[in-house]
C-alpha positions as CSV (number, residue, x, y, z in Angstrom):
1,M,0.0,0.0,0.0
2,Q,1.2,3.5,-0.9
3,T,0.3,6.7,1.0
4,N,0.4,10.0,-0.9
5,I,1.0,13.2,1.0
6,V,0.0,16.5,-0.6
7,F,1.4,19.7,0.8
8,C,0.0,23.0,-0.3
9,S,2.3,25.9,0.7
10,G,-0.3,28.5,-0.2
11,I,-2.6,27.2,2.6
12,T,0.3,27.0,5.1
13,C,1.4,30.5,4.3
14,S,-2.1,31.7,5.3
15,D,-2.1,29.9,8.6
16,S,-1.7,32.2,11.7
17,T,-0.2,29.2,13.5
18,Y,3.0,29.7,11.5
19,F,2.9,33.4,10.4
20,D,2.0,36.5,12.3
21,E,-0.6,38.5,10.3
22,P,-0.6,36.0,7.4
23,E,-2.8,38.2,5.1
24,Q,-0.5,41.2,5.4
25,Y,2.4,41.9,3.0
26,I,5.4,41.9,5.5
27,P,8.7,41.1,3.7
28,E,10.6,41.6,7.0
29,R,9.1,38.3,8.3
30,W,11.7,36.4,6.1
31,L,14.7,38.1,7.7
32,R,16.3,35.8,10.2
33,D,17.6,38.4,12.6
34,H,14.5,40.6,12.8
35,D,13.4,41.4,16.3
36,K,9.7,42.0,15.7
37,Y,8.9,38.7,14.1
38,T,9.2,35.2,15.6
39,P,11.3,32.7,13.7
40,I,9.3,30.8,11.1
41,H,9.2,27.0,11.4
42,S,11.6,25.5,8.9
43,F,8.9,23.4,7.2
44,A,6.2,26.1,7.2
45,Y,7.3,27.3,3.7
46,I,9.1,24.9,1.4
47,P,8.5,26.1,-2.2
48,F,11.0,23.7,-3.7
49,G,10.1,20.7,-1.7
50,H,12.6,18.9,0.6
51,G,14.8,15.9,0.6
52,P,16.0,13.8,-2.3
53,R,13.0,14.6,-4.5
54,K,13.1,18.4,-4.1
55,C,13.1,20.6,-7.2
56,I,16.4,20.4,-9.2
57,G,15.9,24.1,-10.1
58,Q,16.2,25.4,-6.5
59,T,19.9,26.4,-6.7
60,F,19.4,28.0,-10.1
61,A,16.3,29.9,-8.9
62,E,18.0,31.2,-5.8
63,T,21.1,32.2,-7.8
64,E,18.8,34.1,-10.2
65,I,17.2,35.9,-7.3
66,R,20.6,37.0,-6.0
67,V,21.8,38.1,-9.4
68,C,18.6,40.1,-10.2
69,T,18.7,41.7,-6.8
70,A,22.4,42.7,-7.3
71,K,21.5,44.2,-10.7
72,V,18.6,46.2,-9.4
73,K,20.8,47.5,-6.5
74,R,23.7,48.4,-8.8
75,S,21.3,50.2,-11.2
76,A,19.8,52.2,-8.3
77,H,23.2,53.1,-7.1
78,Q,24.3,54.2,-10.5
79,N,21.1,56.3,-10.9
80,Q,21.7,57.9,-7.5
81,N,25.2,58.9,-8.6
82,I,23.9,60.4,-11.8
83,M,21.3,62.4,-9.9
84,Q,23.9,63.8,-7.5
85,K,26.1,65.2,-10.3
């Protein structure tokens, strides 16, 4: 016999058991060292899955996020320098 387990991260993200004010847009909740928000349970949000069957694109996606963030930051810094001149 095989047991299937289905995990819907959208429902978990809306659960006040794991997230303070789940319906509010609060990006600071993801910061690990933020004083206002309690640490999030490590399995409350797993968009790429976990274990040996997790998404093979996780590393690529996380690298893309870092690269895009760096490009936006660099562009904003360059625009700020132009505006100051």
